[in-house]
C-alpha positions as CSV (number, residue, x, y, z in Angstrom):
1,M,0.0,0.0,0.0
2,S,2.9,2.4,0.7
3,H,4.1,2.0,-2.9
4,V,0.7,2.9,-4.2
5,K,0.5,5.9,-1.9
6,L,3.9,7.0,-3.2
7,M,2.7,6.6,-6.8
8,V,-0.4,8.7,-6.1
9,D,1.6,11.4,-4.3
10,S,4.1,11.6,-7.2
11,G,1.2,12.0,-9.7
12,S,1.3,8.7,-11.5
13,K,-1.6,8.0,-13.9
14,C,-4.4,5.6,-13.0
15,S,-3.3,3.1,-15.6
16,R,0.2,2.9,-14.2
17,I,-1.1,2.3,-10.7
18,Y,-3.5,-0.3,-12.1
19,D,-0.7,-2.1,-13.8
20,Y,1.5,-2.0,-10.7
21,I,-1.3,-3.4,-8.5
22,R,-2.1,-6.1,-11.0
23,D,1.5,-7.2,-11.3
24,N,2.3,-7.1,-7.6
25,S,-0.9,-8.2,-5.9
26,P,-2.8,-11.5,-5.8
27,H,-6.0,-9.6,-5.8
28,R,-8.0,-9.1,-9.0
29,V,-8.7,-5.4,-9.4
30,Q,-10.7,-3.3,-11.8
31,M,-10.0,0.2,-13.0
32,R,-12.8,1.6,-10.8
33,D,-11.1,0.0,-7.8
34,V,-8.0,2.0,-8.6
35,Y,-10.0,5.2,-9.0
36,N,-11.7,4.6,-5.6
37,L,-8.3,3.8,-4.0
38,I,-6.8,7.0,-5.4
39,A,-9.7,9.1,-4.1
40,K,-9.4,7.5,-0.7
41,I,-5.7,8.2,-0.5
42,K,-6.1,11.8,-1.7
43,K,-8.9,12.3,0.9
44,A,-6.8,10.9,3.7
45,V,-3.9,13.2,2.7
46,G,-6.1,16.2,2.4
47,S,-7.6,15.7,5.8
48,N,-4.2,16.0,7.5
49,L,-3.9,19.6,6.2
50,T,-5.5,22.6,7.8
51,D,-7.8,24.8,5.7
52,E,-5.0,27.4,5.5
53,D,-2.5,24.8,4.3
54,Q,-4.9,23.5,1.7
55,V,-5.5,27.0,0.4
56,A,-1.7,27.7,0.3
57,E,-1.1,24.4,-1.6
58,L,-3.9,25.3,-4.1
59,L,-2.3,28.7,-4.7
60,V,1.2,27.3,-5.2
61,D,-0.2,24.6,-7.6
62,F,-2.0,27.4,-9.5
63,N,1.1,29.5,-9.6
64,V,3.3,26.7,-11.0
65,S,0.7,25.0,-13.2
66,A,0.9,27.0,-16.5
67,D,2.8,29.7,-18.3
68,G,1.1,33.0,-19.2
69,K,-0.1,33.7,-15.6
70,V,1.1,36.3,-13.2
71,V,0.2,35.7,-9.6
72,C,0.8,37.8,-6.6
73,I,0.1,36.3,-3.2
74,D,0.4,38.4,0.0
75,E,-0.5,37.8,3.6
76,N,-0.9,40.6,6.1
77,S,0.0,40.5,9.8
78,R,-3.5,39.2,10.8
79,G,-3.0,36.2,8.5
80,Q,-5.4,37.3,5.8
81,T,-4.3,36.4,2.3
82,A,-5.0,38.3,-0.9
83,V,-4.4,36.9,-4.3
84,V,-4.2,38.7,-7.6
85,S,-4.1,36.6,-10.8
86,I,-3.7,37.9,-14.3
87,S,-3.9,35.5,-17.3
88,S,-2.5,36.4,-20.7
89,Q,-4.3,33.6,-22.4
90,H,-8.0,33.4,-22.9
91,M,-10.0,30.2,-22.4
92,R,-12.2,28.8,-25.2
């Protein structure tokens, strides 16, 4: 299970996790079992973080995710966070 958790944390695709479980486990699994397992692992990881940490993680992921964005994140002395995001690409 720890290998699967590591694969989920590193962003492995469902098909790779499915192949790993199928090759290394005596259990017969289906793709929906893998989707459910990934959701369960992600939910368990998310519950360990505070709301503030989850927001910070979301903002960092947003900042790193794609080119063409300018993001400014600032926190004041009371712990309030402000975010300004500018995108140079439009969505279709």
